[in-house]
N, C-alpha and C positions, 0 to 999 in steps of 0.2 A: 826455515827448517821444517821438515816433517819428522816427527818422532813417534814411533810406535813403542809403547811401553808393554813389555811382555812379562806376565806373571803366571807361569804354568800352575795348574791345579795340583800337579804332582809335588810342588815345593810348598814349604810353609808360607802362609800369607805374609807378604812384606809389610813392614810398618816403617814408614818414613823413607822408603827407597823402592826402586823397581829392580826385579831380578835381571832384566835385560832391557836395553833400549836400542832399537834399530833406528838410526838417524840417517837421513838423507839431506843433503844440502851441498852448497858449493864452496863453503869456507869452513875450515877447522881452526878453532882457537885453542891453543894450549895455555892453560892458566898456571902460572908459577905458584908455589906454595905461599900461602898468606897466613900470617899470624896476627896477633892483636896489636900490631904496630900502629902508632899514630903518625901524623905527618912529620914529627920530629924524630922518628925512629925509636920511640920508647914504647914498651909494652903497656897497654892499658887494661886495667882490670886485674883483680886478685883471684877471682873464682873462675872455674872452668866455664860456666854459662856466660859470664861477662866477656871472657876472652873468645869464646865461640862466636858470640854475636859480632864482635869487632872483626874477627878473622873472616867470617862469612860476608860481612859488609865490604871488607877489603877485596875479597874474591869477586863479589858482584860489581864493585867499582871498576876493577880491571876488565871484567866482561863487558860492562857498559861502554867503557872507553874503546873497546874493540868492535862495538856495534851490536852486541848481543844482549839478550834478556835471560832471566832465570829459566824460562821455558826452553832455552836453547842448550842448557847443560845436558850433556850425555853421560858424563862420568865425574864423580867427585870422590876423592880419597881423604879421609880424616885421619890424621896422625895425632895421637895423644900420649902424654906421659902418664896418664891415669885412666886406664880402660875401665876399671871398676867405678871410678867417679863418673866417667862418661855414661856408663850404663845406668847409674843411680840418677843422673840428671836427664836421661833420655827424653822423658815426657816434656820437660821444660825446653830442652834443645829443639825438640820437634815444633814447639810453639814459636820459637825464635825463627826456625827455618820457614814455617808457614807465613809468618809476618813479613819476612824479608824476601823470600823466594817463591812463595805460593805453594801450590800443591802439585807442581810438575816435578816429580821426583826422578832424579837421574839414577843410574846404577851407582851404588855406593859401597864403600868398605871402610871399616874403622881398623886402624893398625896401631898397636902399642909400640911406643918408642921409649928408649931409655932416657933420651933427652932430645930437644930440638935445637936448632941453630942458636937461638937466644935462650939462655938458661932459665929465664923467667917465663918463657912460653909454655903453656899447658896444652895447646892445641894448634894444629896447622891444617889448612885445607888446600888442596890443589885439584885440578881437574881439566876437562876439556869440554868444549861446546862445539856444536855444528850449526852454522848460520846458513840462512837461505842464500 
């Protein structure tokens, strides 16, 4: 994939995301929402950072299985039941992102949700990637 990350000077500087990503490639991978489920279908972690790490790892596992890498991510949406908590943990979540996915930031959004599919889930990530 070729990805051009665009961050216009007219917008506030992005932190942990890109304002726009122009992606060219031959395959698009749509990634289903991933929560902090383990292989037994149980939510792992009691805190938002713990669940974010597992949900991101799950998303990246699905991407890897489709033949992609974190650099191929063009868009990720984060759904959380606690937007204030997400903002409070943002620096640590950024470190988790960098450790697991590197510094190739996709276009991103954080959306508040009343609840997610699993009542114990605090965060869910979905997205799409463009592969070469």
